[in-house]
Backbone as JSON Lines, residues from 0, in Angstrom:
{"i":0,"aa":"M","n":[-6.23,5.07,17.35],"ca":[-5.61,4.0,16.58],"c":[-6.23,2.68,16.99]}
{"i":1,"aa":"Q","n":[-6.43,1.86,15.99],"ca":[-7.0,0.54,16.23],"c":[-6.08,-0.52,15.63]}
{"i":2,"aa":"P","n":[-5.23,-1.18,16.48],"ca":[-4.38,-2.25,15.94],"c":[-5.24,-3.4,15.42]}
{"i":3,"aa":"V","n":[-4.79,-4.0,14.34],"ca":[-5.48,-5.13,13.72],"c":[-4.58,-6.34,13.91]}
{"i":4,"aa":"P","n":[-5.1,-7.44,14.48],"ca":[-4.25,-8.62,14.68],"c":[-3.68,-9.14,13.36]}
{"i":5,"aa":"T","n":[-2.37,-9.4,13.36],"ca":[-1.69,-9.91,12.18],"c":[-0.59,-10.88,12.61]}
{"i":6,"aa":"A","n":[0.15,-11.37,11.63],"ca":[1.29,-12.24,11.89],"c":[2.47,-11.4,12.38]}
{"i":7,"aa":"D","n":[3.54,-12.07,12.78],"ca":[4.7,-11.36,13.34],"c":[5.44,-10.49,12.33]}
{"i":8,"aa":"F","n":[5.21,-10.68,11.04],"ca":[5.95,-9.94,10.03],"c":[5.24,-8.68,9.56]}
{"i":9,"aa":"L","n":[4.01,-8.44,10.02],"ca":[3.24,-7.29,9.56],"c":[2.41,-6.72,10.7]}
{"i":10,"aa":"Q","n":[2.47,-5.42,10.84],"ca":[1.63,-4.72,11.82],"c":[0.65,-3.85,11.04]}
{"i":11,"aa":"L","n":[-0.64,-4.01,11.32],"ca":[-1.66,-3.18,10.7],"c":[-2.33,-2.32,11.76]}
{"i":12,"aa":"I","n":[-2.48,-1.05,11.44],"ca":[-3.15,-0.11,12.34],"c":[-4.17,0.67,11.53]}
{"i":13,"aa":"H","n":[-5.4,0.63,11.98],"ca":[-6.45,1.43,11.34],"c":[-6.54,2.75,12.08]}
{"i":14,"aa":"R","n":[-6.45,3.85,11.34],"ca":[-6.55,5.2,11.91],"c":[-7.83,5.83,11.38]}
{"i":15,"aa":"P","n":[-8.99,5.55,12.02],"ca":[-10.25,6.07,11.49],"c":[-10.3,7.59,11.42]}
{"i":16,"aa":"E","n":[-9.64,8.28,12.35],"ca":[-9.67,9.74,12.34],"c":[-8.94,10.31,11.12]}
{"i":17,"aa":"L","n":[-8.03,9.51,10.53],"ca":[-7.32,9.92,9.32],"c":[-7.83,9.19,8.08]}
{"i":18,"aa":"Q","n":[-8.79,8.3,8.28],"ca":[-9.33,7.46,7.2],"c":[-8.2,6.68,6.53]}
{"i":19,"aa":"M","n":[-7.28,6.15,7.36],"ca":[-6.05,5.57,6.86],"c":[-5.78,4.22,7.48]}
{"i":20,"aa":"L","n":[-5.11,3.38,6.7],"ca":[-4.63,2.1,7.16],"c":[-3.11,2.14,7.07]}
{"i":21,"aa":"I","n":[-2.44,1.81,8.16],"ca":[-0.98,1.8,8.2],"c":[-0.52,0.35,8.28]}
{"i":22,"aa":"A","n":[0.32,-0.03,7.33],"ca":[0.89,-1.38,7.29],"c":[2.39,-1.24,7.47]}
{"i":23,"aa":"R","n":[2.91,-1.85,8.51],"ca":[4.35,-1.81,8.75],"c":[4.92,-3.22,8.66]}
{"i":24,"aa":"W","n":[5.77,-3.43,7.67],"ca":[6.46,-4.71,7.56],"c":[7.51,-4.72,8.66]}
{"i":25,"aa":"M","n":[7.49,-5.76,9.5],"ca":[8.34,-5.81,10.68],"c":[9.7,-6.48,10.41]}
{"i":26,"aa":"R","n":[9.81,-7.15,9.28],"ca":[11.05,-7.83,8.92],"c":[10.98,-8.2,7.44]}
{"i":27,"aa":"Q","n":[12.11,-8.68,6.94],"ca":[12.14,-9.22,5.58],"c":[11.2,-10.42,5.53]}
{"i":28,"aa":"T","n":[10.47,-10.58,4.46],"ca":[9.49,-11.66,4.36],"c":[9.84,-12.62,3.23]}
{"i":29,"aa":"T","n":[9.29,-13.79,3.34],"ca":[9.34,-14.72,2.21],"c":[8.28,-14.26,1.21]}
{"i":30,"aa":"A","n":[8.32,-14.82,0.01],"ca":[7.31,-14.48,-1.0],"c":[5.91,-14.86,-0.5]}
{"i":31,"aa":"E","n":[5.81,-15.99,0.14],"ca":[4.51,-16.44,0.66],"c":[4.0,-15.5,1.77]}
{"i":32,"aa":"E","n":[4.87,-15.08,2.66],"ca":[4.47,-14.15,3.73],"c":[4.06,-12.8,3.13]}
{"i":33,"aa":"M","n":[4.82,-12.36,2.13],"ca":[4.48,-11.09,1.5],"c":[3.07,-11.14,0.9]}
{"i":34,"aa":"R","n":[2.78,-12.2,0.15],"ca":[1.44,-12.32,-0.45],"c":[0.36,-12.39,0.63]}
{"i":35,"aa":"A","n":[0.59,-13.18,1.66],"ca":[-0.38,-13.29,2.76],"c":[-0.57,-11.94,3.45]}
{"i":36,"aa":"G","n":[0.5,-11.21,3.65],"ca":[0.4,-9.9,4.3],"c":[-0.4,-8.91,3.48]}
{"i":37,"aa":"Y","n":[-0.15,-8.88,2.17],"ca":[-0.9,-7.97,1.31],"c":[-2.37,-8.37,1.21]}
{"i":38,"aa":"Q","n":[-2.66,-9.65,1.21],"ca":[-4.07,-10.08,1.21],"c":[-4.76,-9.65,2.51]}
{"i":39,"aa":"H","n":[-4.04,-9.76,3.62],"ca":[-4.6,-9.31,4.9],"c":[-4.83,-7.8,4.88]}
{"i":40,"aa":"L","n":[-3.9,-7.07,4.32],"ca":[-4.04,-5.62,4.19],"c":[-5.29,-5.28,3.38]}
{"i":41,"aa":"L","n":[-5.48,-5.97,2.26],"ca":[-6.66,-5.71,1.42],"c":[-7.95,-6.05,2.16]}
{"i":42,"aa":"R","n":[-8.0,-7.18,2.83],"ca":[-9.21,-7.54,3.6],"c":[-9.53,-6.49,4.66]}
{"i":43,"aa":"T","n":[-8.5,-6.01,5.34],"ca":[-8.7,-4.99,6.38],"c":[-9.17,-3.67,5.76]}
{"i":44,"aa":"A","n":[-8.6,-3.31,4.63],"ca":[-9.03,-2.08,3.93],"c":[-10.48,-2.19,3.51]}
{"i":45,"aa":"L","n":[-10.88,-3.35,3.02],"ca":[-12.27,-3.56,2.64],"c":[-13.19,-3.46,3.85]}
{"i":46,"aa":"E","n":[-12.78,-4.07,4.94],"ca":[-13.58,-4.06,6.16],"c":[-13.85,-2.63,6.65]}
{"i":47,"aa":"H","n":[-12.87,-1.77,6.51],"ca":[-12.99,-0.38,6.99],"c":[-13.24,0.61,5.86]}
{"i":48,"aa":"N","n":[-13.39,0.1,4.62],"ca":[-13.54,0.96,3.44],"c":[-12.48,2.06,3.45]}
{"i":49,"aa":"C","n":[-11.25,1.63,3.62],"ca":[-10.13,2.54,3.8],"c":[-9.33,2.63,2.5]}
{"i":50,"aa":"R","n":[-9.29,3.82,1.92],"ca":[-8.66,4.04,0.62],"c":[-7.29,4.69,0.71]}
{"i":51,"aa":"L","n":[-6.84,5.0,1.9],"ca":[-5.53,5.63,2.11],"c":[-4.65,4.64,2.87]}
{"i":52,"aa":"W","n":[-3.54,4.26,2.25],"ca":[-2.66,3.25,2.85],"c":[-1.25,3.82,2.98]}
{"i":53,"aa":"L","n":[-0.68,3.69,4.15],"ca":[0.73,3.94,4.36],"c":[1.39,2.57,4.51]}
{"i":54,"aa":"V","n":[2.27,2.22,3.59],"ca":[2.93,0.91,3.61],"c":[4.4,1.15,3.93]}
{"i":55,"aa":"D","n":[4.78,0.81,5.14],"ca":[6.14,1.06,5.63],"c":[6.98,-0.19,5.4]}
{"i":56,"aa":"A","n":[7.88,-0.11,4.43],"ca":[8.75,-1.24,4.1],"c":[10.2,-0.97,4.51]}
{"i":57,"aa":"R","n":[10.41,-0.05,5.43],"ca":[11.77,0.32,5.81],"c":[12.53,-0.79,6.52]}
{"i":58,"aa":"R","n":[11.81,-1.73,7.12],"ca":[12.5,-2.85,7.79],"c":[12.82,-3.98,6.83]}
{"i":59,"aa":"R","n":[12.35,-3.87,5.63],"ca":[12.71,-4.85,4.59],"c":[13.92,-4.28,3.86]}
{"i":60,"aa":"D","n":[14.95,-5.08,3.71],"ca":[16.18,-4.54,3.13],"c":[16.26,-4.7,1.62]}
{"i":61,"aa":"H","n":[15.34,-5.41,1.03],"ca":[15.33,-5.54,-0.42],"c":[13.95,-6.01,-0.87]}
{"i":62,"aa":"S","n":[13.71,-5.83,-2.13],"ca":[12.44,-6.29,-2.71],"c":[12.49,-7.79,-2.9]}
{"i":63,"aa":"N","n":[11.35,-8.4,-2.82],"ca":[11.25,-9.82,-3.11],"c":[11.06,-9.93,-4.61]}
{"i":64,"aa":"K","n":[12.07,-10.45,-5.31],"ca":[12.04,-10.49,-6.78],"c":[10.81,-11.21,-7.33]}
{"i":65,"aa":"E","n":[10.35,-12.24,-6.63],"ca":[9.16,-12.95,-7.07],"c":[7.9,-12.14,-6.8]}
{"i":66,"aa":"G","n":[8.01,-11.19,-5.89],"ca":[6.84,-10.42,-5.5],"c":[6.41,-9.37,-6.49]}
{"i":67,"aa":"T","n":[7.35,-8.8,-7.24],"ca":[6.99,-7.72,-8.17],"c":[5.97,-8.16,-9.22]}
{"i":68,"aa":"P","n":[6.2,-9.26,-9.93],"ca":[5.17,-9.66,-10.9],"c":[3.82,-9.94,-10.25]}
{"i":69,"aa":"W","n":[3.83,-10.55,-9.07],"ca":[2.57,-10.84,-8.37],"c":[1.86,-9.54,-8.0]}
{"i":70,"aa":"M","n":[2.6,-8.56,-7.53],"ca":[1.99,-7.27,-7.15],"c":[1.35,-6.61,-8.38]}
{"i":71,"aa":"I","n":[2.08,-6.58,-9.5],"ca":[1.62,-5.89,-10.71],"c":[0.48,-6.65,-11.39]}
{"i":72,"aa":"E","n":[0.64,-7.96,-11.52],"ca":[-0.32,-8.75,-12.29],"c":[-1.52,-9.24,-11.48]}
{"i":73,"aa":"T","n":[-1.36,-9.39,-10.17],"ca":[-2.43,-9.97,-9.36],"c":[-2.96,-9.01,-8.3]}
{"i":74,"aa":"F","n":[-2.06,-8.53,-7.43],"ca":[-2.54,-7.77,-6.27],"c":[-3.15,-6.43,-6.64]}
{"i":75,"aa":"F","n":[-2.43,-5.6,-7.37],"ca":[-2.98,-4.28,-7.69],"c":[-4.29,-4.36,-8.48]}
{"i":76,"aa":"P","n":[-4.4,-5.25,-9.48],"ca":[-5.71,-5.4,-10.14],"c":[-6.8,-5.87,-9.17]}
{"i":77,"aa":"Q","n":[-6.43,-6.7,-8.2],"ca":[-7.38,-7.16,-7.2],"c":[-7.85,-5.98,-6.33]}
{"i":78,"aa":"V","n":[-6.92,-5.11,-5.98],"ca":[-7.28,-3.9,-5.21],"c":[-8.3,-3.09,-6.0]}
{"i":79,"aa":"A","n":[-8.02,-2.87,-7.27],"ca":[-8.93,-2.08,-8.12],"c":[-10.3,-2.75,-8.21]}
{"i":80,"aa":"Q","n":[-10.31,-4.06,-8.42],"ca":[-11.58,-4.77,-8.56],"c":[-12.39,-4.76,-7.27]}
{"i":81,"aa":"R","n":[-11.74,-4.98,-6.17],"ca":[-12.47,-5.13,-4.9],"c":[-12.76,-3.8,-4.22]}
{"i":82,"aa":"M","n":[-11.86,-2.82,-4.35],"ca":[-12.04,-1.53,-3.68],"c":[-12.73,-0.51,-4.58]}
{"i":83,"aa":"G","n":[-12.6,-0.67,-5.88],"ca":[-13.07,0.37,-6.77],"c":[-12.08,1.52,-6.75]}
{"i":84,"aa":"P","n":[-12.38,2.59,-7.5],"ca":[-11.45,3.73,-7.49],"c":[-11.69,4.54,-6.23]}
{"i":85,"aa":"S","n":[-10.89,5.25,-5.79],"ca":[-9.46,5.41,-5.91],"c":[-8.82,4.95,-4.61]}
{"i":86,"aa":"V","n":[-7.71,4.26,-4.7],"ca":[-6.93,3.85,-3.54],"c":[-5.56,4.49,-3.67]}
{"i":87,"aa":"Y","n":[-5.1,5.08,-2.59],"ca":[-3.82,5.78,-2.58],"c":[-2.87,5.05,-1.63]}
{"i":88,"aa":"M","n":[-1.7,4.67,-2.16],"ca":[-0.72,3.9,-1.39],"c":[0.59,4.67,-1.34]}
{"i":89,"aa":"A","n":[0.97,5.06,-0.14],"ca":[2.26,5.72,0.08],"c":[3.22,4.67,0.63]}
{"i":90,"aa":"Y","n":[4.26,4.4,-0.12],"ca":[5.26,3.41,0.27],"c":[6.47,4.1,0.87]}
{"i":91,"aa":"L","n":[6.86,3.66,2.06],"ca":[8.06,4.17,2.73],"c":[9.18,3.16,2.56]}
{"i":92,"aa":"F","n":[10.34,3.63,2.13],"ca":[11.49,2.77,1.94],"c":[12.72,3.37,2.6]}
{"i":93,"aa":"A","n":[13.65,2.51,2.99],"ca":[14.98,2.96,3.39],"c":[15.69,3.43,2.12]}
{"i":94,"aa":"P","n":[16.63,4.37,2.24],"ca":[17.28,4.92,1.04],"c":[17.89,3.86,0.11]}
{"i":95,"aa":"A","n":[18.63,2.9,0.64],"ca":[19.26,1.88,-0.21],"c":[18.21,1.01,-0.9]}
{"i":96,"aa":"H","n":[17.14,0.7,-0.19],"ca":[16.06,-0.11,-0.76],"c":[15.39,0.64,-1.9]}
{"i":97,"aa":"L","n":[15.13,1.92,-1.71],"ca":[14.49,2.72,-2.76],"c":[15.4,2.82,-3.99]}
{"i":98,"aa":"R","n":[16.7,3.01,-3.77],"ca":[17.63,3.04,-4.91],"c":[17.58,1.73,-5.69]}
{"i":99,"aa":"D","n":[17.55,0.61,-4.96],"ca":[17.48,-0.7,-5.62],"c":[16.19,-0.83,-6.44]}
{"i":100,"aa":"I","n":[15.09,-0.4,-5.86],"ca":[13.79,-0.49,-6.54],"c":[13.8,0.36,-7.82]}
{"i":101,"aa":"E","n":[14.29,1.57,-7.69],"ca":[14.29,2.48,-8.85],"c":[15.27,2.05,-9.93]}
{"i":102,"aa":"A","n":[16.29,1.26,-9.56],"ca":[17.26,0.76,-10.54],"c":[16.84,-0.57,-11.15]}
{"i":103,"aa":"D","n":[15.84,-1.22,-10.58],"ca":[15.41,-2.54,-11.03],"c":[14.46,-2.39,-12.22]}
{"i":104,"aa":"A","n":[14.87,-2.9,-13.36],"ca":[14.05,-2.79,-14.58],"c":[12.73,-3.54,-14.46]}
{"i":105,"aa":"A","n":[12.65,-4.52,-13.55],"ca":[11.41,-5.29,-13.37],"c":[10.36,-4.51,-12.59]}
{"i":106,"aa":"V","n":[10.77,-3.46,-11.92],"ca":[9.83,-2.64,-11.13],"c":[9.4,-1.45,-11.98]}
{"i":107,"aa":"P","n":[8.1,-1.31,-12.22],"ca":[7.64,-0.19,-13.06],"c":[7.93,1.17,-12.42]}
{"i":108,"aa":"T","n":[8.15,2.15,-13.28],"ca":[8.29,3.51,-12.78],"c":[6.93,3.96,-12.25]}
{"i":109,"aa":"L","n":[6.91,5.05,-11.53],"ca":[5.65,5.56,-11.0],"c":[4.68,5.97,-12.1]}
{"i":110,"aa":"H","n":[5.18,6.31,-13.28],"ca":[4.29,6.68,-14.39],"c":[3.41,5.51,-14.83]}
{"i":111,"aa":"F","n":[3.85,4.3,-14.57],"ca":[3.05,3.11,-14.89],"c":[1.67,3.2,-14.24]}
{"i":112,"aa":"F","n":[1.6,3.84,-13.07],"ca":[0.36,3.88,-12.28],"c":[-0.51,5.09,-12.59]}
{"i":113,"aa":"D","n":[-0.09,5.94,-13.51],"ca":[-0.81,7.19,-13.78],"c":[-2.28,7.0,-14.15]}
{"i":114,"aa":"D","n":[-2.61,6.03,-14.95],"ca":[-3.99,5.86,-15.42],"c":[-4.7,4.69,-14.75]}
{"i":115,"aa":"R","n":[-4.26,4.34,-13.6],"ca":[-4.85,3.2,-12.87],"c":[-5.83,3.72,-11.82]}
{"i":116,"aa":"P","n":[-6.72,2.86,-11.33],"ca":[-7.65,3.28,-10.27],"c":[-7.0,3.27,-8.89]}
{"i":117,"aa":"Y","n":[-5.72,2.96,-8.85],"ca":[-4.95,3.02,-7.61],"c":[-3.72,3.88,-7.89]}
{"i":118,"aa":"H","n":[-3.26,4.56,-6.88],"ca":[-2.18,5.53,-7.04],"c":[-1.08,5.2,-6.04]}
{"i":119,"aa":"L","n":[0.16,5.22,-6.5],"ca":[1.3,4.92,-5.67],"c":[2.29,6.07,-5.7]}
{"i":120,"aa":"Q","n":[2.91,6.26,-4.56],"ca":[4.05,7.16,-4.45],"c":[5.06,6.48,-3.54]}
{"i":121,"aa":"R","n":[6.33,6.81,-3.73],"ca":[7.41,6.24,-2.92],"c":[8.05,7.37,-2.13]}
{"i":122,"aa":"F","n":[8.35,7.08,-0.86],"ca":[8.87,8.09,0.04],"c":[10.01,7.54,0.88]}
{"i":123,"aa":"L","n":[10.85,8.46,1.35],"ca":[11.9,8.13,2.31],"c":[11.52,8.58,3.71]}
{"i":124,"aa":"E","n":[10.62,9.55,3.82],"ca":[10.25,10.11,5.12],"c":[8.75,9.94,5.37]}
{"i":125,"aa":"E","n":[8.42,9.51,6.56],"ca":[7.02,9.28,6.91],"c":[6.2,10.56,6.89]}
{"i":126,"aa":"R","n":[6.79,11.65,7.33],"ca":[6.07,12.93,7.35],"c":[5.61,13.31,5.94]}
{"i":127,"aa":"T","n":[6.49,13.17,4.97],"ca":[6.14,13.52,3.59],"c":[5.06,12.59,3.05]}
{"i":128,"aa":"A","n":[5.16,11.31,3.4],"ca":[4.14,10.34,2.97],"c":[2.78,10.7,3.57]}
{"i":129,"aa":"M","n":[2.78,11.06,4.84],"ca":[1.52,11.42,5.5],"c":[0.93,12.69,4.9]}
{"i":130,"aa":"E","n":[1.78,13.64,4.52],"ca":[1.29,14.87,3.88],"c":[0.65,14.54,2.53]}
{"i":131,"aa":"W","n":[1.28,13.66,1.77],"ca":[0.71,13.25,0.47],"c":[-0.64,12.58,0.69]}
{"i":132,"aa":"L","n":[-0.72,11.68,1.67],"ca":[-1.99,11.0,1.95],"c":[-3.06,11.99,2.42]}
{"i":133,"aa":"A","n":[-2.66,13.01,3.19],"ca":[-3.62,14.04,3.63],"c":[-4.18,14.78,2.42]}
{"i":134,"aa":"A","n":[-3.33,15.09,1.44],"ca":[-3.8,15.75,0.22],"c":[-4.74,14.82,-0.56]}
{"i":135,"aa":"C","n":[-4.41,13.53,-0.57],"ca":[-5.28,12.55,-1.24],"c":[-6.64,12.46,-0.54]}
{"i":136,"aa":"R","n":[-6.63,12.54,0.78],"ca":[-7.89,12.51,1.55],"c":[-8.77,13.68,1.14]}
{"i":137,"aa":"L","n":[-8.19,14.84,0.93],"ca":[-8.95,16.01,0.47],"c":[-9.55,15.76,-0.91]}
{"i":138,"aa":"Q","n":[-8.77,15.12,-1.8],"ca":[-9.29,14.78,-3.13],"c":[-10.47,13.82,-3.01]}
{"i":139,"aa":"L","n":[-10.34,12.82,-2.16],"ca":[-11.42,11.85,-1.98],"c":[-12.68,12.52,-1.44]}
{"i":140,"aa":"A","n":[-12.51,13.51,-0.58],"ca":[-13.66,14.19,0.02],"c":[-14.43,15.0,-1.03]}
{"i":141,"aa":"Q","n":[-13.76,15.4,-2.09],"ca":[-14.4,16.22,-3.12],"c":[-15.19,15.4,-4.14]}
{"i":142,"aa":"V","n":[-14.87,14.12,-4.23],"ca":[-15.53,13.25,-5.22],"c":[-16.19,12.1,-4.49]}
{"i":143,"aa":"P","n":[-17.5,11.93,-4.66],"ca":[-18.16,10.79,-4.0],"c":[-17.53,9.48,-4.47]}
{"i":144,"aa":"Q","n":[-17.22,8.62,-3.5],"ca":[-16.58,7.35,-3.81],"c":[-17.59,6.2,-3.68]}
{"i":145,"aa":"P","n":[-17.55,5.29,-4.64],"ca":[-18.39,4.11,-4.5],"c":[-17.84,3.23,-3.4]}
{"i":146,"aa":"G","n":[-18.66,2.38,-2.85],"ca":[-18.21,1.4,-1.88],"c":[-17.42,0.31,-2.57]}
{"i":147,"aa":"P","n":[-16.85,-0.59,-1.8],"ca":[-16.1,-1.69,-2.4],"c":[-16.99,-2.46,-3.39]}
{"i":148,"aa":"A","n":[-16.37,-2.88,-4.49],"ca":[-17.11,-3.58,-5.54],"c":[-17.65,-4.91,-5.06]}
{"i":149,"aa":"Q","n":[-16.89,-5.61,-4.26],"ca":[-17.33,-6.88,-3.69],"c":[-16.47,-7.17,-2.48]}
{"i":150,"aa":"R","n":[-16.93,-8.01,-1.63],"ca":[-16.13,-8.35,-0.44],"c":[-15.71,-9.77,-0.49]}
């Protein structure tokens, strides 16, 4: 494991043996902190050409309402543009947080991501998320991946 220096609200760990980047939100964030954290995550993923992300949001007790449009309209397209296909993001949530997300009409269902160059899944258990990412790693190994589109 290779810890990546970050702010107090986000812990990043690069796991080269798993070809994975682990992002753990350490507390509830402001909208500005959330955007800065995701930009740092993307820069680190580009640096390591890491297409498998475990995003642990269990310490956040709710979604940042201002963050959803930014994620959909800005961040995810930026991931696609800068990383190229395919990036796999496993999101870990606490049960109440996941219920809130799935009940929020502003948050797209997982089917929204079906035809995108990035793939998302939502999980309650880290083991299940890691298993999904391991299966994604096998998919990536079968198809040659281009390098990041730009840095």
